[in-house]
N, C-alpha and C positions, 0 to 999 in steps of 0.2 A: 896190373901193376900199380894202377892209380890209387886203389882201394887201400893197397897195402903201404904206400906212403903216405896217405891220410892217416892210417891206424897208425904209424909210427910217429907222425906229426903229435898225435893227439896224446901219445903215451909220454912223448918229450914234454907237453905242456903239463900233465899231469904229474910228471916226475917232480917239479918243482912244488906243487904242493906238499907231496909226501916229504921231500927235503926238509921244509919248512916245519912240520910237522914233529919231525924227528930231530930237529934242531932245537925244537923248544921243549925237547924232554917230556911231552905227554906221554904217561906210561900206558899200554895197552893193559886192558883187565886179565886177571890173572884167572888160570884154568880153576872152573869151579865157584867163580865169583859171577858168571855171566847169568843174568836172569833169564828165563827161558819160557815161551809159550807152548813148549812142546809137552806133549803126556809121555809118561813111559808106559809100555805094554807089557804083560806077563803072560805065560800060558800060550805061547803060540806054536808049541810043538816040542817036538824032542831036543832040538837047537843044537845039533852037533859041532857048530862052528862057535858057539859059546858067545853070541853077540848079544846085544842089548837093543832093544826096539823103542823107537821114539816115533811120536805121530803129532799130528797137528790137523783139525777140522775147523773150517773156517766156521762163523757165527752163522752165514747164510751160503750153505752147501747148495750149489749148481743142481737143477734136475739131471738125472743119469752122469754125476760127477766123474770126472778122471782121475786117478790115481798116480801122483807123482813119486817115484822113489830118488831120493837124492844119497848118495855117497860120499862121505866127508873125506878129505885126504889126508895123508900121514899126520902125525903129531896133533890133529884135530879132533874135537868133538861133535856131537850130531847138535847141541847147543850151540857152540862155539861158531860152526860153520853156518847155521841158520842164522846167528846173529849178525856175521859179518856180510851173508850173501842176501839177506832178506828173504828166504824161501816162504817163511809164513806170512809175511807182507802180502807177496803176491798171491799166495793161494787166498788170503782174505781177500784181496780185491778182484779174482776171476773165479772163485768158488771152487776150486778143487782141492781134494784131499792129499795130505802129504806124508808120505812115510819115510823115517831117516833112520836106516839100520848102523849101529855102531858099534867100532871094535873096542874089545876091552885089552889094556896093556898087558894083560896076562895071557894073552894070544899072541901080540907083537910089541915089544917094548916100545916101538915108534908109533903105535896107535894105527899103524898101515893094515888096512885089507890084506889079505894073503893071498894075492891072484897070481903071484908065483909058486904055490904050493899044489901039487896036483890033486892033493885030497879035498883043497878047499876049491876047486873050481869045476870038479866034474858034478854032472848031473847026480842031483839025490845024493850028494857026501857035501859035508862040511859048511862051510860060509855061504854057498850058493844053496844049499837045502834049508839052511836059518832063514835067509832072506826069502826064499821061497814061501816058506810055513808062516813068516811076519805077514807077506803080500796075501796069502789066502786068509788066515784069521781077520786081516784088516778089513779085507773085500766083504767076508760073510756078515762080521759085527756090524760094520757101518753102511752095509747096501750100494756099495762101490759097482760103479757099472765095468764089466769084464772087459 
């Protein structure tokens, strides 16, 4: 219970910082205006989920590097999520490879992955297969440790 109280106290302290930022009307970057360190990949398979593939390889890739697959939330893009979360910076620091599938608005108008549709979550189908195909291509092309 003590950890929960500590977390709540930290959130309360941080809330003041966000309130100041909102009050000063600092604009958030618009979609598409975020510079990105991610590379778009193509030709990773049949892509039945119609997703986009983005990745990042750090300049100093570790020996037998891990691959971290990161999924953005609704209304986000791979670049926007990376910008806000710092995944590519962390990958640079620790030497792991990064793969970020991206939903397209033509699949879901809110940009959400379709985990609620059976055709997209079953093994060998839809978005699940698209992500599996991305991983396979990326692992082979970059000699990532399985």
